[in-house]
C-alpha positions, -999 to 999 in steps of 0.1 A, spaced: 0 0 0 13 34 -9 12 61 17 21 98 13 24 128 36 33 155 11 39 162 -26 76 151 -23 63 116 -15 42 117 -47 72 129 -67 93 100 -54 64 75 -63 63 91 -98 100 85 -103 96 49 -91 68 44 -116 89 58 -144 119 36 -135 96 5 -134 81 15 -167 115 19 -184 125 -15 -172 93 -31 -184 93 -13 -218 128 -25 -225 117 -61 -219 84 -59 -237 79 -67 -273 65 -43 -299 34 -63 -304 11 -79 -277 17 -116 -275 -1 -146 -261 14 -172 -238 -1 -205 -248 12 -224 -218 -3 -201 -192 -31 -188 -214 -25 -151 -208 -17 -120 -227 19 -106 -226 17 -68 -228 34 -48 -255 55 -17 -251 25 4 -257 4 -14 -231 32 -9 -205 34 28 -213 -4 33 -211 -5 16 -177 23 38 -164 7 70 -177 -26 60 -160 -7 55 -127 9 89 -131 -24 106 -139 -38 90 -107 -10 107 -88 -20 140 -105 -56 135 -93 -42 132 -57 -22 164 -62 -53 182 -76 -73 170 -46 -48 186 -22 -42 217 -43 -6 208 -51 11 212 -85 10 181 -107 38 156 -106 34 145 -142 30 169 -171 15 150 -200 27 164 -234 -6 152 -250 -25 176 -228 -10 206 -247 -34 226 -268 -32 218 -305 -26 250 -325 -35 253 -362 -14 277 -383 -27 302 -408 -25 298 -446 -16 329 -466 
C-alpha cells in the first residue's frame, strides 16, 4: 500500500513508476503476444506505457485534490494549434 504525507512523496512515487516503466518497456515486445502455456496475454511496449501513464495521472488526481502542483505533465494535454495559410 502506498502512503504519502506531502507532494515530495508523490514525486518519489512518480520517479519509481517511471523507472519501473522503463525496465518493463525494455523487456516488452513491440506487439502484444499470447502465452499458450499459461493462457494469458503478454503486454506490448504500448500497453506498459499506457499503464504507467494511467498511474501517473492518478498521482496527479491526488495532487489536484490537495491543491498541489501536478507531478506529471502529459505532453498530450497541450493545446493543439493550427497555423494560418496565406
